[in-house]
C-alpha positions in Angstrom: 251.1 -124.7 -145.1 249.1 -122.7 -147.5 245.7 -122.7 -147.8 244.7 -123.9 -151.7 242.7 -121.3 -152.6 240.8 -121.1 -156.1 239.8 -117.6 -157.3 236.7 -116.0 -158.0 237.5 -114.7 -161.5 235.5 -112.7 -163.4 238.1 -111.5 -166.2 237.1 -108.1 -165.2 239.5 -105.2 -163.2 238.4 -106.0 -159.4 239.3 -109.3 -159.8 242.6 -108.5 -162.0 243.1 -106.5 -158.8 242.1 -108.5 -156.0 243.9 -111.8 -157.5 247.5 -109.0 -158.1 247.6 -108.6 -154.0 246.6 -112.1 -152.8 249.2 -113.6 -155.4 251.5 -112.0 -152.3 250.3 -113.6 -149.4 252.0 -116.0 -148.0 248.3 -118.1 -146.2 247.2 -119.0 -149.3 247.9 -120.8 -152.5 246.4 -119.6 -155.3 245.7 -122.5 -157.6 242.7 -121.9 -160.3 240.6 -120.2 -161.4 236.3 -120.8 -161.7 234.2 -119.0 -163.9 230.4 -118.9 -164.7 229.6 -119.8 -168.1 226.3 -119.1 -169.9 226.3 -122.2 -171.7 223.3 -121.5 -174.3 225.4 -118.2 -175.3 229.2 -119.5 -175.0 229.7 -116.7 -172.7 230.5 -115.3 -169.2 228.2 -114.8 -167.4 227.2 -111.4 -166.9 230.2 -109.1 -169.0 228.7 -111.6 -172.3 232.7 -112.0 -172.5 233.4 -114.9 -175.8 234.9 -117.8 -174.2 237.5 -118.2 -176.3 239.1 -114.6 -174.5 238.7 -116.0 -170.7 240.2 -119.3 -171.9 243.3 -116.7 -173.0 243.7 -114.6 -170.2 243.9 -118.2 -167.7 246.7 -119.3 -170.1 248.5 -116.1 -169.3 247.6 -115.8 -165.6 249.1 -119.4 -165.6 246.7 -120.5 -164.0 244.2 -124.3 -165.0 240.3 -122.7 -165.2 237.9 -124.7 -164.0 233.9 -123.4 -165.3 230.2 -123.3 -163.7 227.9 -124.3 -167.1 224.8 -122.3 -165.9 221.8 -122.5 -169.0 220.9 -119.3 -170.8 217.7 -119.5 -168.0 217.8 -120.7 -164.9 215.7 -119.9 -161.3 217.3 -119.0 -158.0 216.8 -122.6 -156.7 218.7 -124.2 -160.1 221.5 -122.0 -159.5 222.1 -123.1 -155.7 221.4 -126.7 -156.9 224.3 -125.8 -159.9 226.8 -123.7 -157.3 226.4 -126.1 -154.6 227.4 -129.2 -156.4 230.3 -127.2 -157.5 231.7 -126.2 -154.8 231.0 -129.8 -153.2 233.3 -131.1 -156.0 235.7 -128.5 -155.8 236.0 -129.1 -151.8 236.6 -132.8 -152.6 240.1 -131.7 -154.7 241.2 -130.1 -151.4 240.5 -127.0 -152.0 239.4 -124.8 -148.8 239.4 -121.4 -149.4 237.9 -118.9 -152.3 238.8 -115.3 -152.9 236.6 -113.0 -154.9 236.3 -109.0 -155.6 233.3 -107.7 -154.0 234.3 -104.6 -152.6 230.7 -102.8 -150.8 227.6 -105.2 -152.0 226.6 -106.3 -148.0 224.2 -108.6 -148.7 225.8 -110.4 -151.6 228.6 -111.2 -149.4 226.3 -112.0 -146.5 225.6 -114.2 -149.8 228.2 -116.0 -150.7 229.8 -116.6 -147.0 226.6 -118.3 -146.0 226.0 -120.6 -149.5 230.0 -121.8 -149.1 229.2 -122.2 -145.1 227.6 -125.0 -145.9 229.9 -126.9 -147.7 232.7 -125.8 -145.3 234.2 -123.4 -147.7 235.8 -120.2 -146.3 236.0 -117.0 -148.4 237.8 -113.7 -148.7 237.9 -110.5 -150.0 241.3 -108.8 -150.2 239.0 -105.4 -151.5 237.0 -105.3 -149.1 235.0 -102.2 -148.2 238.2 -100.2 -149.4 238.0 -96.8 -151.5 237.1 -97.5 -154.8 238.5 -94.1 -156.1 242.0 -95.3 -154.8 241.9 -98.8 -155.6 241.0 -97.9 -159.8 243.7 -95.8 -159.3 246.3 -98.4 -157.7 244.9 -100.8 -161.2 246.1 -97.9 -163.4 249.0 -98.0 -161.4 250.5 -101.3 -161.7 250.6 -101.2 -165.2 246.8 -102.8 -165.6 245.3 -102.3 -168.9 240.9 -103.4 -169.2 238.4 -101.8 -171.9 234.9 -101.8 -171.2 232.6 -104.7 -172.2 229.3 -103.5 -170.8 227.6 -100.7 -169.5 224.5 -100.1 -167.9 222.7 -98.6 -170.7 220.2 -96.3 -167.8 223.5 -94.5 -166.5 226.3 -94.9 -169.6 225.1 -93.9 -173.3 226.6 -96.7 -175.7 230.1 -93.9 -176.2 231.5 -95.7 -172.6 231.2 -99.5 -174.2 234.6 -100.7 -175.9 236.8 -98.5 -173.9 240.1 -98.4 -172.1 240.0 -97.8 -168.3 242.6 -94.5 -168.5 242.6 -91.4 -166.5 240.6 -90.0 -169.2 237.6 -92.3 -169.0 237.4 -91.4 -165.3 237.3 -88.1 -165.5 234.4 -88.6 -168.4 232.2 -90.9 -165.8 228.8 -89.2 -164.5 229.2 -88.4 -160.5 226.2 -90.9 -160.0 228.7 -93.8 -161.5 230.9 -95.6 -159.1 234.8 -95.2 -160.3 235.5 -99.2 -160.2 231.4 -100.0 -161.2 230.9 -101.8 -158.4 227.5 -100.6 -158.8 227.2 -102.5 -162.4 227.6 -99.4 -163.9 230.2 -101.5 -166.3 232.0 -104.4 -166.5 235.7 -104.8 -167.9 237.8 -107.5 -170.1 241.7 -107.0 -168.3 244.2 -107.5 -171.6 247.4 -106.6 -169.8 248.9 -106.9 -166.2 251.4 -108.3 -163.6 249.4 -110.7 -163.7 249.9 -111.7 -167.4 252.8 -113.1 -169.5 251.8 -111.9 -172.2 249.0 -109.0 -173.6 245.9 -110.7 -174.4 245.3 -110.2 -178.2 241.7 -109.1 -178.9 239.7 -106.9 -181.8 236.2 -105.4 -181.5 233.1 -105.8 -182.8 230.3 -104.3 -183.1 228.2 -102.4 -180.1 225.2 -103.8 -179.3 222.2 -102.1 -177.1 220.2 -105.5 -174.8 217.5 -106.4 -172.2 216.5 -108.5 -170.3 213.9 -109.5 -168.5 214.0 -110.3 -164.7 211.8 -112.1 -162.4 211.4 -111.6 -158.4 212.2 -114.6 -156.5 211.7 -115.1 -152.6 215.5 -114.9 -152.1 216.8 -112.8 -149.6 219.8 -111.4 -151.7 217.3 -111.1 -155.0 214.3 -109.8 -153.3 214.8 -106.5 -155.3 215.0 -108.5 -158.1 212.7 -106.7 -160.3 213.6 -103.2 -159.1 216.8 -103.9 -161.3 218.6 -102.3 -164.0 217.3 -104.6 -167.8 219.4 -103.2 -170.4 223.1 -102.9 -171.3 225.4 -101.6 -173.5 228.1 -104.4 -174.5 230.9 -103.7 -177.4 231.8 -107.6 -178.2 235.2 -109.1 -178.9 237.2 -111.4 -180.9 239.8 -113.5 -180.0 242.7 -112.5 -182.9 
């Protein structure tokens, strides 16, 4: 019997490609998408995407959506407590496995696995350690379409946000930027591809620069938080 599995859905390209790969693995039954949302802004955490677009994605993918609600400001202790409560809840629903689209962030992978182990859930990483240039080319070749919703202002200027991920985009990236944005250089909304019944229709809004304050903490995974980049360009997207 296939393992009952939920997918940690970020709304972006790595998640989409990882889900595409997992759908052909008979060992797992992907039965739900799970996404963290900022309840203060009513948007997807990190990506800044409006919730209505997240809901539309799940509808077109054809999977139930469960959200983890996070306040606008949350301590690491509070974050861990919220996540543990959710993992206990979903474990009680019969889920034994979960999937992430991470590629090569070792500390983050170890952090996820440690926390999941506490509640008895196993993690799968179908893109792990694969060449990011090959992965983004696979993404495009499979017919996926994505648009950048946020970019690290330290590495990419305003022109890179609100752009479609295609060969021209990849050619324009600076050499120090990972093709998949695996170091947080950019985040995307996937709006079409082989996992979708119909494209997600949206329209572009304004581009804004936002700066965030990051407070360091003692958690090993987040020990360098004070050094994180804190300025990002966002392109607001609206559901049509």
